[in-house]
N, C-alpha and C positions, 0 to 999 in steps of 0.2 A: 370298838365295834365288833360284835360277835359275827360268826360265820352266817348265822341266820339273818342278822341285820344286813349283812352285805348282800345276801341273796335277795332280800326284799327291796333294798334300795337300788340294786342294779337292774331289776326288772328282767325283761325277756332276754336281754343281751347276756346276762350272767348265765342263764340256762343254756343258751347257745354255746357259750364258752365251756360250760360243764360237759355238754355233750361232746364237744371237740376234745376235751381233756380225756374223757373216758375212751373215746375212739383211738386217740393217739397213744394212750397208755397200753391199750390192748394190742395194737400193732407193734409197739416197741417190744413188749414182752414176747410176742409170737415170733418176731424176726430175730430177736436175740437168741432165743432157744433154737430156732432153725439154723442160724449161722453157727452157733456153738456145736450143735450136733453134727453138722457137715464139715467141721474143721478139726475133728479129733485126730484124723490121720494126716501126717505131714507129707508134702509132695515128694521130697527126696527119698523118704523111707518107702513110699508106695512105688515109685519108679524103680528103685533098687530091686524090689521083689519082682516086679514085672520083667525087668531086664534079665534077672537070673532065670526066670522061667523060659524066656525067649532064647537065652543062651543054651538051654537044655533042649530047645526045639519043641517045647511043650506049649503050643499056642492055647490049647484048651484050658490048661491050668492058669495061664495068664488071664484068660477071659473070666475064669471063675474068681480070680483075685479081684478083678475089676467089679464083678457083680457083688462080691462080699464087702466092698468098700463103698460106704455111702458118702461120697464127696462129688462135687461138680466135675473135678478133673478126672475121676475114675470113669465117669460116663463118656467123657471125651475120648479117653484112651480105649475104652471098650468099643466105641463106634469105629475107631481106626483099626484096631486089631481084628475086628469082625470081618473086615474087608481085605485081610492079608492075601497077597497073591494078585490083587487087582492093580489097576493103573494107579500110579502115585497121585495124579491129579484128582482122581475119584476119591481116594482116601483122604487127601488134604481137604477137599471141599466138604466131605461128610463131617469131618471133625470141626470145620469152621461152622457148619450149620448147628452142630451139637453145642458148640460154645455159645452161639446166639440163643439157643433154646434154654440152656442153663442160666445164662445171664438174665433172661426174661423172668425165670423163676426166682432168681436172687433179688431182682428189683421189685417183685410183687409187693404192693401196698406201700412201698417206701415213698412214692410221690405224694401219698395222702399225708404222711407225716411232714414232709417238706412243705406242702401247701398250708397245713395247720400252723406250722412254725412261722411261716411268712405272713399269714393273714390274722392270726389271733390278736396281735397287738392292735391292728387296725379295727378289728371288731370291738375290742375293749375301748379304743378311743371313740368309736362311733357311739357306744353306750354312754361314755362320759359326756360327749357333746349333747346327747339327748337329755341326760340328767341335768346338765347346766341349764339347757333351754327350759326344761320343766320347772326347775327351781325359780328362775326369773319370771316365768309365766305365773307361778303361784303367788309370788310377791306382788306382781302387777295386779292380779285379780283381787287379792286381799286388800290392797291399797296401803299396806303397812309393812314394815320390815326394817331391818338394819343390817349392819355388817355381820352380826352374829348369825342371822338367818341365811344370808348369802353364803357365808363360810360353811355353815351346816349343810346346805344343799350341795355345794361343790364337793365337800369331803365325802358325802354319800355317793355322788356320781363318779368320783375317782376310784371307787371300788371296782368299776368295770375295767379301768386301765390296769389296776393291780392284778386282777384276775387274768387279763389278757397276757400280761408278762409271765405270770405263773404257768400259763399253758404254753406260751411260745418258746420260752428258754429251754425247757427239757426237750421239746420237739426239734428245735434247731440242733441241739447237741446230738440227739439221737440220729437225726438225718445225716449229719456230717460223719458220724461213726459208721452208719450204714454205707455211705458212699465210699469211705476208705476200705471197709471190709469187702465190698463188691469189687473194687479195683484190685484188691489182693487176690480174690478168687479168680478174676479174669486173667491176671498175670500167671497164676499157677496153671490155669487151663491152657493158655497159649504156650507156656514152656513145656507142658506135658505133650501137647500136640506136636511140637517141634521134636522133642525127644523120641516120641513114638515113630515119627517119620524116619528118623535116623536109625532106629532099631530095626524097623521093617526093611529099610534099604540095605542095611548090612546083612540081614537074614537072607534076602533074596539073592545077594551076591555070593 
């Protein structure tokens, strides 16, 4: 069966799955590029540079380092350093809020991929059931048919299930990858927030 034949036999369900596939692929590429761009700098290297600037007493240079680094944890550190000299609770709460903001940015669109991954198979099965019903209906209306006709109709309708699996498997894999990547980012942000508090506390003393 050619791809065109699969599209024709699957009906509307195939086109819905194609739309899901295009949307899922677009988000996967966009998120992968986004995560890759924001993970070029490693947390230990970044914090070492910040701690050196703070050891010199140069807060402004440390803030410039944060601005020049495009990572989620640099934004967290910047929000904390920007309030140096203030109450520790205020600094801590500000960094916690920044972690929440950055996490929301990291999670953008990922739920769509997860939803597609979990529902594409069921959409494919729905199309298969409709195809089987249509095949038996055509046989009953014509008043003739045999096992070959039934098998032909079922094989065509199973194209929806195959398409659903093709859409779901990459989406599930990508969603699990995104979830792990986001967890790593959150861990880095929390560690940076903790280290920043320690650095500011030492500086104030």
